[in-house]
FIMIVEX-87872 format. One record per residue (C-alpha): residue number from 0; residue in three letters; chain; x negated, y negated, z. Coordinates in nm, 2 decimals. Layout:
# residues N
<node pos="NUM" code="ALA" unit="A" x="X" y="Y" z="Z"/>
...
This chain:
# residues 328
<node pos="0" code="MET" unit="A" x="0.00" y="0.00" z="0.00"/>
<node pos="1" code="ASP" unit="A" x="-0.29" y="-0.23" z="0.05"/>
<node pos="2" code="PHE" unit="A" x="-0.40" y="-0.21" z="-0.32"/>
<node pos="3" code="VAL" unit="A" x="-0.06" y="-0.25" z="-0.49"/>
<node pos="4" code="ALA" unit="A" x="-0.01" y="-0.62" z="-0.45"/>
<node pos="5" code="PRO" unit="A" x="-0.35" y="-0.71" z="-0.60"/>
<node pos="6" code="ARG" unit="A" x="-0.28" y="-0.50" z="-0.91"/>
<node pos="7" code="ALA" unit="A" x="0.06" y="-0.65" z="-0.95"/>
<node pos="8" code="ALA" unit="A" x="-0.09" y="-1.00" z="-0.92"/>
<node pos="9" code="ARG" unit="A" x="-0.35" y="-0.92" z="-1.18"/>
<node pos="10" code="ARG" unit="A" x="-0.08" y="-0.78" z="-1.41"/>
<node pos="11" code="ALA" unit="A" x="0.13" y="-1.10" z="-1.37"/>
<node pos="12" code="GLY" unit="A" x="-0.17" y="-1.32" z="-1.43"/>
<node pos="13" code="GLY" unit="A" x="-0.25" y="-1.13" z="-1.75"/>
<node pos="14" code="VAL" unit="A" x="0.10" y="-1.18" z="-1.88"/>
<node pos="15" code="ARG" unit="A" x="0.08" y="-1.55" z="-1.81"/>
<node pos="16" code="PHE" unit="A" x="-0.25" y="-1.57" z="-2.00"/>
<node pos="17" code="VAL" unit="A" x="-0.11" y="-1.39" z="-2.30"/>
<node pos="18" code="ILE" unit="A" x="0.20" y="-1.62" z="-2.30"/>
<node pos="19" code="ALA" unit="A" x="-0.03" y="-1.93" z="-2.29"/>
<node pos="20" code="ILE" unit="A" x="-0.24" y="-1.80" z="-2.58"/>
<node pos="21" code="ALA" unit="A" x="0.07" y="-1.73" z="-2.79"/>
<node pos="22" code="ALA" unit="A" x="0.21" y="-2.08" z="-2.72"/>
<node pos="23" code="LEU" unit="A" x="-0.12" y="-2.24" z="-2.82"/>
<node pos="24" code="ALA" unit="A" x="-0.11" y="-2.04" z="-3.14"/>
<node pos="25" code="LEU" unit="A" x="0.23" y="-2.18" z="-3.22"/>
<node pos="26" code="LEU" unit="A" x="0.11" y="-2.54" z="-3.16"/>
<node pos="27" code="VAL" unit="A" x="-0.21" y="-2.51" z="-3.38"/>
<node pos="28" code="PRO" unit="A" x="-0.13" y="-2.47" z="-3.76"/>
<node pos="29" code="PRO" unit="A" x="-0.31" y="-2.19" z="-3.93"/>
<node pos="30" code="TRP" unit="A" x="-0.62" y="-2.27" z="-4.13"/>
<node pos="31" code="CYS" unit="A" x="-0.53" y="-2.29" z="-4.49"/>
<node pos="32" code="GLY" unit="A" x="-0.84" y="-2.43" z="-4.66"/>
<node pos="33" code="PRO" unit="A" x="-0.91" y="-2.81" z="-4.74"/>
<node pos="34" code="ALA" unit="A" x="-0.65" y="-3.08" z="-4.63"/>
<node pos="35" code="ALA" unit="A" x="-0.41" y="-3.20" z="-4.90"/>
<node pos="36" code="ALA" unit="A" x="-0.52" y="-3.53" z="-5.07"/>
<node pos="37" code="ASP" unit="A" x="-0.34" y="-3.85" z="-4.97"/>
<node pos="38" code="PRO" unit="A" x="-0.13" y="-3.97" z="-5.27"/>
<node pos="39" code="GLN" unit="A" x="-0.25" y="-4.32" z="-5.20"/>
<node pos="40" code="ASP" unit="A" x="-0.61" y="-4.20" z="-5.27"/>
<node pos="41" code="ASP" unit="A" x="-0.51" y="-4.05" z="-5.60"/>
<node pos="42" code="PRO" unit="A" x="-0.64" y="-4.27" z="-5.88"/>
<node pos="43" code="LEU" unit="A" x="-0.37" y="-4.16" z="-6.12"/>
<node pos="44" code="VAL" unit="A" x="-0.10" y="-4.26" z="-5.87"/>
<node pos="45" code="GLU" unit="A" x="-0.28" y="-4.59" z="-5.82"/>
<node pos="46" code="LEU" unit="A" x="-0.28" y="-4.64" z="-6.19"/>
<node pos="47" code="LYS" unit="A" x="0.09" y="-4.57" z="-6.22"/>
<node pos="48" code="GLU" unit="A" x="0.16" y="-4.81" z="-5.94"/>
<node pos="49" code="LEU" unit="A" x="-0.04" y="-5.09" z="-6.10"/>
<node pos="50" code="SER" unit="A" x="0.14" y="-5.03" z="-6.43"/>
<node pos="51" code="GLN" unit="A" x="0.48" y="-5.05" z="-6.25"/>
<node pos="52" code="GLN" unit="A" x="0.37" y="-5.37" z="-6.08"/>
<node pos="53" code="ALA" unit="A" x="0.27" y="-5.52" z="-6.42"/>
<node pos="54" code="GLU" unit="A" x="0.61" y="-5.43" z="-6.57"/>
<node pos="55" code="GLN" unit="A" x="0.80" y="-5.59" z="-6.27"/>
<node pos="56" code="LEU" unit="A" x="0.59" y="-5.90" z="-6.30"/>
<node pos="57" code="ALA" unit="A" x="0.66" y="-5.92" z="-6.67"/>
<node pos="58" code="ALA" unit="A" x="1.04" y="-5.90" z="-6.60"/>
<node pos="59" code="THR" unit="A" x="1.00" y="-6.18" z="-6.35"/>
<node pos="60" code="VAL" unit="A" x="0.81" y="-6.39" z="-6.62"/>
<node pos="61" code="GLN" unit="A" x="1.09" y="-6.33" z="-6.87"/>
<node pos="62" code="THR" unit="A" x="1.36" y="-6.44" z="-6.62"/>
<node pos="63" code="ALA" unit="A" x="1.16" y="-6.75" z="-6.54"/>
<node pos="64" code="GLN" unit="A" x="1.11" y="-6.82" z="-6.91"/>
<node pos="65" code="ALA" unit="A" x="1.49" y="-6.81" z="-6.96"/>
<node pos="66" code="THR" unit="A" x="1.54" y="-7.04" z="-6.66"/>
<node pos="67" code="LEU" unit="A" x="1.27" y="-7.28" z="-6.80"/>
<node pos="68" code="ASP" unit="A" x="1.45" y="-7.29" z="-7.13"/>
<node pos="69" code="ASN" unit="A" x="1.77" y="-7.39" z="-6.96"/>
<node pos="70" code="ARG" unit="A" x="1.59" y="-7.66" z="-6.77"/>
<node pos="71" code="LEU" unit="A" x="1.43" y="-7.79" z="-7.08"/>
<node pos="72" code="GLN" unit="A" x="1.76" y="-7.81" z="-7.26"/>
<node pos="73" code="ALA" unit="A" x="1.91" y="-8.00" z="-6.97"/>
<node pos="74" code="LEU" unit="A" x="1.60" y="-8.23" z="-6.98"/>
<node pos="75" code="THR" unit="A" x="1.66" y="-8.29" z="-7.35"/>
<node pos="76" code="ARG" unit="A" x="2.02" y="-8.39" z="-7.29"/>
<node pos="77" code="ALA" unit="A" x="1.93" y="-8.62" z="-7.00"/>
<node pos="78" code="ASP" unit="A" x="1.65" y="-8.77" z="-7.21"/>
<node pos="79" code="GLN" unit="A" x="1.87" y="-8.84" z="-7.50"/>
<node pos="80" code="ALA" unit="A" x="2.14" y="-8.99" z="-7.28"/>
<node pos="81" code="HIS" unit="A" x="1.88" y="-9.22" z="-7.12"/>
<node pos="82" code="ALA" unit="A" x="1.75" y="-9.32" z="-7.47"/>
<node pos="83" code="VAL" unit="A" x="2.10" y="-9.43" z="-7.57"/>
<node pos="84" code="ASP" unit="A" x="2.15" y="-9.62" z="-7.24"/>
<node pos="85" code="LEU" unit="A" x="1.81" y="-9.78" z="-7.28"/>
<node pos="86" code="ALA" unit="A" x="1.89" y="-9.89" z="-7.63"/>
<node pos="87" code="GLU" unit="A" x="2.22" y="-10.04" z="-7.52"/>
<node pos="88" code="PHE" unit="A" x="2.05" y="-10.22" z="-7.24"/>
<node pos="89" code="ASP" unit="A" x="1.79" y="-10.37" z="-7.48"/>
<node pos="90" code="ALA" unit="A" x="2.07" y="-10.48" z="-7.71"/>
<node pos="91" code="ALA" unit="A" x="2.27" y="-10.64" z="-7.42"/>
<node pos="92" code="SER" unit="A" x="1.95" y="-10.81" z="-7.30"/>
<node pos="93" code="GLY" unit="A" x="1.89" y="-10.95" z="-7.65"/>
<node pos="94" code="ARG" unit="A" x="2.25" y="-11.09" z="-7.66"/>
<node pos="95" code="LEU" unit="A" x="2.20" y="-11.24" z="-7.32"/>
<node pos="96" code="ALA" unit="A" x="1.87" y="-11.41" z="-7.43"/>
<node pos="97" code="SER" unit="A" x="2.05" y="-11.55" z="-7.74"/>
<node pos="98" code="TYR" unit="A" x="2.32" y="-11.71" z="-7.53"/>
<node pos="99" code="GLN" unit="A" x="2.07" y="-11.83" z="-7.28"/>
<node pos="100" code="GLN" unit="A" x="1.88" y="-12.01" z="-7.56"/>
<node pos="101" code="ALA" unit="A" x="2.20" y="-12.17" z="-7.70"/>
<node pos="102" code="VAL" unit="A" x="2.31" y="-12.29" z="-7.35"/>
<node pos="103" code="ASP" unit="A" x="1.96" y="-12.44" z="-7.30"/>
<node pos="104" code="VAL" unit="A" x="1.99" y="-12.62" z="-7.63"/>
<node pos="105" code="LEU" unit="A" x="2.33" y="-12.77" z="-7.55"/>
<node pos="106" code="ALA" unit="A" x="2.22" y="-12.86" z="-7.20"/>
<node pos="107" code="ALA" unit="A" x="1.92" y="-13.04" z="-7.34"/>
<node pos="108" code="ALA" unit="A" x="2.14" y="-13.23" z="-7.58"/>
<node pos="109" code="VAL" unit="A" x="2.37" y="-13.34" z="-7.31"/>
<node pos="110" code="TYR" unit="A" x="2.08" y="-13.44" z="-7.09"/>
<node pos="111" code="THR" unit="A" x="1.92" y="-13.65" z="-7.37"/>
<node pos="112" code="GLY" unit="A" x="2.25" y="-13.79" z="-7.48"/>
<node pos="113" code="GLY" unit="A" x="2.35" y="-13.92" z="-7.14"/>
<node pos="114" code="ARG" unit="A" x="2.66" y="-13.86" z="-6.94"/>
<node pos="115" code="ALA" unit="A" x="2.94" y="-13.68" z="-7.13"/>
<node pos="116" code="ASP" unit="A" x="3.25" y="-13.81" z="-6.95"/>
<node pos="117" code="GLY" unit="A" x="3.51" y="-14.05" z="-7.11"/>
<node pos="118" code="LEU" unit="A" x="3.44" y="-14.34" z="-6.87"/>
<node pos="119" code="HIS" unit="A" x="3.08" y="-14.34" z="-6.98"/>
<node pos="120" code="ALA" unit="A" x="3.18" y="-14.35" z="-7.34"/>
<node pos="121" code="LEU" unit="A" x="3.42" y="-14.64" z="-7.28"/>
<node pos="122" code="LEU" unit="A" x="3.16" y="-14.84" z="-7.10"/>
<node pos="123" code="THR" unit="A" x="2.89" y="-14.78" z="-7.35"/>
<node pos="124" code="ALA" unit="A" x="3.08" y="-14.81" z="-7.68"/>
<node pos="125" code="THR" unit="A" x="3.03" y="-15.13" z="-7.86"/>
<node pos="126" code="THR" unit="A" x="3.33" y="-15.10" z="-8.10"/>
<node pos="127" code="PRO" unit="A" x="3.66" y="-14.91" z="-8.10"/>
<node pos="128" code="LYS" unit="A" x="3.53" y="-14.69" z="-8.38"/>
<node pos="129" code="GLY" unit="A" x="3.21" y="-14.62" z="-8.18"/>
<node pos="130" code="LEU" unit="A" x="3.43" y="-14.52" z="-7.88"/>
<node pos="131" code="ILE" unit="A" x="3.63" y="-14.28" z="-8.09"/>
<node pos="132" code="ASP" unit="A" x="3.32" y="-14.13" z="-8.24"/>
<node pos="133" code="LYS" unit="A" x="3.17" y="-14.09" z="-7.89"/>
<node pos="134" code="LEU" unit="A" x="3.48" y="-13.93" z="-7.75"/>
<node pos="135" code="SER" unit="A" x="3.50" y="-13.69" z="-8.05"/>
<node pos="136" code="VAL" unit="A" x="3.14" y="-13.58" z="-8.01"/>
<node pos="137" code="GLN" unit="A" x="3.19" y="-13.53" z="-7.64"/>
<node pos="138" code="ARG" unit="A" x="3.49" y="-13.31" z="-7.70"/>
<node pos="139" code="VAL" unit="A" x="3.31" y="-13.10" z="-7.95"/>
<node pos="140" code="MET" unit="A" x="3.01" y="-13.06" z="-7.72"/>
<node pos="141" code="ALA" unit="A" x="3.23" y="-12.98" z="-7.42"/>
<node pos="142" code="THR" unit="A" x="3.42" y="-12.72" z="-7.62"/>
<node pos="143" code="GLU" unit="A" x="3.10" y="-12.57" z="-7.75"/>
<node pos="144" code="MET" unit="A" x="2.94" y="-12.57" z="-7.41"/>
<node pos="145" code="SER" unit="A" x="3.24" y="-12.40" z="-7.26"/>
<node pos="146" code="SER" unit="A" x="3.24" y="-12.13" z="-7.53"/>
<node pos="147" code="ARG" unit="A" x="2.87" y="-12.07" z="-7.50"/>
<node pos="148" code="MET" unit="A" x="2.90" y="-12.04" z="-7.12"/>
<node pos="149" code="ARG" unit="A" x="3.18" y="-11.79" z="-7.15"/>
<node pos="150" code="GLY" unit="A" x="2.97" y="-11.59" z="-7.39"/>
<node pos="151" code="PHE" unit="A" x="2.67" y="-11.62" z="-7.16"/>
<node pos="152" code="ARG" unit="A" x="2.85" y="-11.50" z="-6.86"/>
<node pos="153" code="GLN" unit="A" x="3.00" y="-11.20" z="-7.05"/>
<node pos="154" code="ALA" unit="A" x="2.66" y="-11.11" z="-7.19"/>
<node pos="155" code="GLU" unit="A" x="2.51" y="-11.14" z="-6.84"/>
<node pos="156" code="ARG" unit="A" x="2.77" y="-10.90" z="-6.69"/>
<node pos="157" code="GLU" unit="A" x="2.72" y="-10.66" z="-6.98"/>
<node pos="158" code="ALA" unit="A" x="2.35" y="-10.66" z="-6.94"/>
<node pos="159" code="LYS" unit="A" x="2.37" y="-10.59" z="-6.57"/>
<node pos="160" code="LEU" unit="A" x="2.61" y="-10.31" z="-6.63"/>
<node pos="161" code="ARG" unit="A" x="2.39" y="-10.16" z="-6.90"/>
<node pos="162" code="GLU" unit="A" x="2.09" y="-10.19" z="-6.68"/>
<node pos="163" code="ALA" unit="A" x="2.26" y="-10.00" z="-6.40"/>
<node pos="164" code="THR" unit="A" x="2.37" y="-9.73" z="-6.64"/>
<node pos="165" code="ALA" unit="A" x="2.02" y="-9.70" z="-6.78"/>
<node pos="166" code="ALA" unit="A" x="1.87" y="-9.68" z="-6.43"/>
<node pos="167" code="LYS" unit="A" x="2.11" y="-9.40" z="-6.34"/>
<node pos="168" code="SER" unit="A" x="2.03" y="-9.20" z="-6.65"/>
<node pos="169" code="ALA" unit="A" x="1.66" y="-9.26" z="-6.60"/>
<node pos="170" code="ALA" unit="A" x="1.69" y="-9.11" z="-6.25"/>
<node pos="171" code="ALA" unit="A" x="1.88" y="-8.81" z="-6.40"/>
<node pos="172" code="ALA" unit="A" x="1.61" y="-8.76" z="-6.66"/>
<node pos="173" code="ALA" unit="A" x="1.34" y="-8.79" z="-6.39"/>
<node pos="174" code="ALA" unit="A" x="1.51" y="-8.52" z="-6.18"/>
<node pos="175" code="ALA" unit="A" x="1.55" y="-8.30" z="-6.49"/>
<node pos="176" code="VAL" unit="A" x="1.18" y="-8.32" z="-6.57"/>
<node pos="177" code="GLU" unit="A" x="1.09" y="-8.25" z="-6.21"/>
<node pos="178" code="ALA" unit="A" x="1.31" y="-7.94" z="-6.21"/>
<node pos="179" code="ALA" unit="A" x="1.16" y="-7.82" z="-6.53"/>
<node pos="180" code="ALA" unit="A" x="0.81" y="-7.88" z="-6.41"/>
<node pos="181" code="GLU" unit="A" x="0.88" y="-7.68" z="-6.09"/>
<node pos="182" code="VAL" unit="A" x="1.01" y="-7.38" z="-6.28"/>
<node pos="183" code="ARG" unit="A" x="0.71" y="-7.40" z="-6.52"/>
<node pos="184" code="ALA" unit="A" x="0.46" y="-7.40" z="-6.23"/>
<node pos="185" code="ASP" unit="A" x="0.63" y="-7.09" z="-6.09"/>
<node pos="186" code="LEU" unit="A" x="0.62" y="-6.93" z="-6.43"/>
<node pos="187" code="GLN" unit="A" x="0.25" y="-7.00" z="-6.48"/>
<node pos="188" code="SER" unit="A" x="0.17" y="-6.87" z="-6.13"/>
<node pos="189" code="THR" unit="A" x="0.35" y="-6.54" z="-6.21"/>
<node pos="190" code="GLN" unit="A" x="0.18" y="-6.51" z="-6.54"/>
<node pos="191" code="SER" unit="A" x="-0.16" y="-6.55" z="-6.37"/>
<node pos="192" code="GLU" unit="A" x="-0.07" y="-6.27" z="-6.14"/>
<node pos="193" code="LEU" unit="A" x="0.05" y="-6.06" z="-6.43"/>
<node pos="194" code="ARG" unit="A" x="-0.28" y="-6.10" z="-6.62"/>
<node pos="195" code="SER" unit="A" x="-0.46" y="-5.98" z="-6.31"/>
<node pos="196" code="ARG" unit="A" x="-0.24" y="-5.67" z="-6.29"/>
<node pos="197" code="ILE" unit="A" x="-0.30" y="-5.60" z="-6.66"/>
<node pos="198" code="ALA" unit="A" x="-0.67" y="-5.63" z="-6.62"/>
<node pos="199" code="ALA" unit="A" x="-0.65" y="-5.40" z="-6.32"/>
<node pos="200" code="VAL" unit="A" x="-0.46" y="-5.14" z="-6.52"/>
<node pos="201" code="GLN" unit="A" x="-0.71" y="-5.15" z="-6.80"/>
<node pos="202" code="ALA" unit="A" x="-1.01" y="-5.13" z="-6.57"/>
<node pos="203" code="LYS" unit="A" x="-0.86" y="-4.84" z="-6.38"/>
<node pos="204" code="GLY" unit="A" x="-0.78" y="-4.66" z="-6.70"/>
<node pos="205" code="LEU" unit="A" x="-1.13" y="-4.71" z="-6.83"/>
<node pos="206" code="MET" unit="A" x="-1.28" y="-4.59" z="-6.50"/>
<node pos="207" code="LEU" unit="A" x="-1.08" y="-4.27" z="-6.52"/>
<node pos="208" code="ASP" unit="A" x="-1.16" y="-4.21" z="-6.88"/>
<node pos="209" code="THR" unit="A" x="-1.53" y="-4.26" z="-6.81"/>
<node pos="210" code="ALA" unit="A" x="-1.51" y="-4.01" z="-6.52"/>
<node pos="211" code="GLY" unit="A" x="-1.36" y="-3.75" z="-6.76"/>
<node pos="212" code="GLN" unit="A" x="-1.03" y="-3.74" z="-6.57"/>
<node pos="213" code="ALA" unit="A" x="-0.72" y="-3.68" z="-6.79"/>
<node pos="214" code="VAL" unit="A" x="-0.51" y="-3.99" z="-6.82"/>
<node pos="215" code="SER" unit="A" x="-0.17" y="-4.01" z="-6.99"/>
<node pos="216" code="PRO" unit="A" x="-0.18" y="-4.27" z="-7.27"/>
<node pos="217" code="GLY" unit="A" x="0.14" y="-4.42" z="-7.13"/>
<node pos="218" code="SER" unit="A" x="-0.03" y="-4.49" z="-6.80"/>
<node pos="219" code="VAL" unit="A" x="-0.29" y="-4.72" z="-6.97"/>
<node pos="220" code="ILE" unit="A" x="-0.11" y="-4.86" z="-7.27"/>
<node pos="221" code="LEU" unit="A" x="0.14" y="-5.10" z="-7.12"/>
<node pos="222" code="PRO" unit="A" x="0.46" y="-5.19" z="-7.31"/>
<node pos="223" code="GLY" unit="A" x="0.43" y="-5.47" z="-7.56"/>
<node pos="224" code="SER" unit="A" x="0.68" y="-5.68" z="-7.36"/>
<node pos="225" code="VAL" unit="A" x="0.43" y="-5.69" z="-7.07"/>
<node pos="226" code="ILE" unit="A" x="0.15" y="-5.82" z="-7.28"/>
<node pos="227" code="ALA" unit="A" x="0.39" y="-6.06" z="-7.45"/>
<node pos="228" code="ALA" unit="A" x="0.50" y="-6.20" z="-7.12"/>
<node pos="229" code="SER" unit="A" x="0.15" y="-6.27" z="-7.02"/>
<node pos="230" code="ASP" unit="A" x="0.09" y="-6.46" z="-7.34"/>
<node pos="231" code="LEU" unit="A" x="0.40" y="-6.68" z="-7.32"/>
<node pos="232" code="VAL" unit="A" x="0.33" y="-7.05" z="-7.36"/>
<node pos="233" code="ALA" unit="A" x="0.55" y="-7.27" z="-7.14"/>
<node pos="234" code="PRO" unit="A" x="0.60" y="-7.61" z="-7.30"/>
<node pos="235" code="VAL" unit="A" x="0.50" y="-7.92" z="-7.10"/>
<node pos="236" code="PRO" unit="A" x="0.82" y="-8.10" z="-6.99"/>
<node pos="237" code="ALA" unit="A" x="0.83" y="-8.45" z="-7.15"/>
<node pos="238" code="ILE" unit="A" x="1.06" y="-8.75" z="-7.15"/>
<node pos="239" code="GLY" unit="A" x="1.06" y="-9.07" z="-7.35"/>
<node pos="240" code="MET" unit="A" x="0.89" y="-8.92" z="-7.66"/>
<node pos="241" code="ASN" unit="A" x="1.14" y="-9.09" z="-7.90"/>
<node pos="242" code="GLY" unit="A" x="1.02" y="-9.43" z="-7.98"/>
<node pos="243" code="LEU" unit="A" x="0.65" y="-9.37" z="-7.93"/>
<node pos="244" code="VAL" unit="A" x="0.41" y="-9.54" z="-8.17"/>
<node pos="245" code="PRO" unit="A" x="0.21" y="-9.30" z="-8.39"/>
<node pos="246" code="ASN" unit="A" x="-0.10" y="-9.30" z="-8.18"/>
<node pos="247" code="ALA" unit="A" x="0.09" y="-9.22" z="-7.87"/>
<node pos="248" code="SER" unit="A" x="0.28" y="-8.93" z="-8.04"/>
<node pos="249" code="VAL" unit="A" x="-0.05" y="-8.78" z="-8.16"/>
<node pos="250" code="LEU" unit="A" x="-0.21" y="-8.82" z="-7.82"/>
<node pos="251" code="ALA" unit="A" x="0.09" y="-8.66" z="-7.64"/>
<node pos="252" code="ALA" unit="A" x="0.07" y="-8.36" z="-7.86"/>
<node pos="253" code="TYR" unit="A" x="-0.30" y="-8.33" z="-7.80"/>
<node pos="254" code="ILE" unit="A" x="-0.26" y="-8.35" z="-7.42"/>
<node pos="255" code="MET" unit="A" x="0.01" y="-8.07" z="-7.43"/>
<node pos="256" code="SER" unit="A" x="-0.21" y="-7.84" z="-7.63"/>
<node pos="257" code="THR" unit="A" x="-0.54" y="-7.91" z="-7.46"/>
<node pos="258" code="PHE" unit="A" x="-0.44" y="-7.94" z="-7.09"/>
<node pos="259" code="PRO" unit="A" x="-0.17" y="-7.68" z="-7.02"/>
<node pos="260" code="GLY" unit="A" x="-0.21" y="-7.76" z="-6.64"/>
<node pos="261" code="VAL" unit="A" x="-0.04" y="-8.09" z="-6.69"/>
<node pos="262" code="GLN" unit="A" x="0.29" y="-8.11" z="-6.50"/>
<node pos="263" code="SER" unit="A" x="0.48" y="-8.34" z="-6.74"/>
<node pos="264" code="ILE" unit="A" x="0.44" y="-8.64" z="-6.97"/>
<node pos="265" code="GLY" unit="A" x="0.65" y="-8.96" z="-6.97"/>
<node pos="266" code="GLY" unit="A" x="0.66" y="-9.21" z="-7.25"/>
<node pos="267" code="VAL" unit="A" x="0.92" y="-9.48" z="-7.33"/>
<node pos="268" code="ARG" unit="A" x="1.10" y="-9.62" z="-7.03"/>
<node pos="269" code="ALA" unit="A" x="1.22" y="-9.95" z="-6.88"/>
<node pos="270" code="ASP" unit="A" x="0.94" y="-10.15" z="-6.72"/>
<node pos="271" code="PRO" unit="A" x="0.85" y="-10.51" z="-6.64"/>
<node pos="272" code="LEU" unit="A" x="0.52" y="-10.47" z="-6.84"/>
<node pos="273" code="PRO" unit="A" x="0.55" y="-10.42" z="-7.21"/>
<node pos="274" code="ASP" unit="A" x="0.34" y="-10.10" z="-7.25"/>
<node pos="275" code="HIS" unit="A" x="0.61" y="-9.84" z="-7.18"/>
<node pos="276" code="PRO" unit="A" x="0.91" y="-10.01" z="-7.34"/>
<node pos="277" code="SER" unit="A" x="0.71" y="-10.07" z="-7.66"/>
<node pos="278" code="GLY" unit="A" x="0.62" y="-9.70" z="-7.69"/>
<node pos="279" code="ARG" unit="A" x="0.25" y="-9.76" z="-7.65"/>
<node pos="280" code="ALA" unit="A" x="0.20" y="-9.59" z="-7.31"/>
<node pos="281" code="LEU" unit="A" x="0.20" y="-9.24" z="-7.16"/>
<node pos="282" code="ASP" unit="A" x="0.20" y="-9.12" z="-6.80"/>
<node pos="283" code="ILE" unit="A" x="0.03" y="-8.78" z="-6.78"/>
<node pos="284" code="MET" unit="A" x="0.14" y="-8.63" z="-6.45"/>
<node pos="285" code="THR" unit="A" x="-0.12" y="-8.41" z="-6.27"/>
<node pos="286" code="GLY" unit="A" x="0.03" y="-8.39" z="-5.92"/>
<node pos="287" code="THR" unit="A" x="-0.23" y="-8.32" z="-5.66"/>
<node pos="288" code="ASN" unit="A" x="-0.48" y="-8.17" z="-5.91"/>
<node pos="289" code="MET" unit="A" x="-0.74" y="-8.45" z="-5.90"/>
<node pos="290" code="ASP" unit="A" x="-1.00" y="-8.24" z="-6.09"/>
<node pos="291" code="LEU" unit="A" x="-0.75" y="-8.21" z="-6.38"/>
<node pos="292" code="GLY" unit="A" x="-0.69" y="-8.59" z="-6.37"/>
<node pos="293" code="ASP" unit="A" x="-1.07" y="-8.65" z="-6.38"/>
<node pos="294" code="ALA" unit="A" x="-1.11" y="-8.42" z="-6.68"/>
<node pos="295" code="ILE" unit="A" x="-0.82" y="-8.58" z="-6.87"/>
<node pos="296" code="ASN" unit="A" x="-0.94" y="-8.93" z="-6.80"/>
<node pos="297" code="ALA" unit="A" x="-1.30" y="-8.85" z="-6.90"/>
<node pos="298" code="ASP" unit="A" x="-1.18" y="-8.69" z="-7.22"/>
<node pos="299" code="LEU" unit="A" x="-0.96" y="-8.98" z="-7.31"/>
<node pos="300" code="GLN" unit="A" x="-1.24" y="-9.23" z="-7.26"/>
<node pos="301" code="ARG" unit="A" x="-1.47" y="-9.02" z="-7.48"/>
<node pos="302" code="GLN" unit="A" x="-1.21" y="-9.01" z="-7.75"/>
<node pos="303" code="ALA" unit="A" x="-1.08" y="-9.36" z="-7.73"/>
<node pos="304" code="GLY" unit="A" x="-1.16" y="-9.44" z="-8.09"/>
<node pos="305" code="ARG" unit="A" x="-0.99" y="-9.13" z="-8.22"/>
<node pos="306" code="PHE" unit="A" x="-0.66" y="-9.20" z="-8.05"/>
<node pos="307" code="GLY" unit="A" x="-0.68" y="-9.58" z="-8.06"/>
<node pos="308" code="ILE" unit="A" x="-0.68" y="-9.60" z="-7.68"/>
<node pos="309" code="ASP" unit="A" x="-0.68" y="-9.95" z="-7.53"/>
<node pos="310" code="TYR" unit="A" x="-0.73" y="-9.85" z="-7.17"/>
<node pos="311" code="THR" unit="A" x="-0.66" y="-9.58" z="-6.91"/>
<node pos="312" code="MET" unit="A" x="-0.57" y="-9.61" z="-6.54"/>
<node pos="313" code="TRP" unit="A" x="-0.67" y="-9.34" z="-6.29"/>
<node pos="314" code="ARG" unit="A" x="-0.75" y="-9.32" z="-5.92"/>
<node pos="315" code="VAL" unit="A" x="-0.62" y="-9.67" z="-5.86"/>
<node pos="316" code="PRO" unit="A" x="-0.31" y="-9.77" z="-5.66"/>
<node pos="317" code="ASP" unit="A" x="0.00" y="-9.59" z="-5.78"/>
<node pos="318" code="HIS" unit="A" x="-0.21" y="-9.38" z="-6.02"/>
<node pos="319" code="PHE" unit="A" x="-0.34" y="-9.10" z="-5.80"/>
<node pos="320" code="ASN" unit="A" x="-0.09" y="-8.84" z="-5.93"/>
<node pos="321" code="HIS" unit="A" x="-0.10" y="-8.93" z="-6.30"/>
<node pos="322" code="VAL" unit="A" x="-0.33" y="-9.07" z="-6.57"/>
<node pos="323" code="HIS" unit="A" x="-0.18" y="-9.38" z="-6.75"/>
<node pos="324" code="VAL" unit="A" x="-0.30" y="-9.45" z="-7.10"/>
<node pos="325" code="THR" unit="A" x="-0.21" y="-9.73" z="-7.34"/>
<node pos="326" code="VAL" unit="A" x="-0.28" y="-9.71" z="-7.71"/>
<node pos="327" code="SER" unit="A" x="-0.28" y="-9.96" z="-7.99"/>
């Protein structure tokens, strides 16, 4: 009886040990050779993902291009409306200036001819006939002055109305060009990212090909729409191009083709100074890109003779976000 308990204890301990070993075997997976490769480390998977990213970016570019087209159409309508309003304001201002001149002439005639009332004519006439003649002249002058003053006041009211209308349409055109420029900037940014993805796809495909790894042609050759999206040229938004003198028109086209980073270009508009209203001036908007402004200004100065440039203004008060240029 003294040796039974120890043997039972040893038997129980052995059972517990076997159970522990079995549990451990369940927890530890069997050895099945090398671990499976992470899909993220597979160059073929990475190539496919890069291709998909490029296609998604291309779709974004195409959507942005459609939005830009709509913005540019709205800008064209706003610009045309402003051009009409500006022409009507100029015509009204011309009529006002004509009436002003006529009123000034009559006022000068009255001033040099003395007082224009009947009492003065009575006191200064030397004969009855002279009195009648004086009174007749005064009546004609008074009628003419009254008529001219009515015309002057009407022309003044019309000019003010046209000026307000032109100012309103100018603000609408400015908002339209800003909206178009914003969409264009987003489009160009997405295109830049798309070109990077295309380059990554091509580089990865070349690397796999060099390594002798089989690559599906479709994984490297991107759809034509993707390449086309990366090559889309977004027009520079512009307002006030109608009415530019020939030198300004040629210069505007040159800026658009040579400096695609330009935000927008403005031409004919109302201004106290004659440069813009006469169609001889351009405002080349560069935003915060001072390097771009420096490059444009330097280029214009070098080619002043070619484009008939009178002067440029850059990095002076009110000209830190655009280069102003006036041509002959």
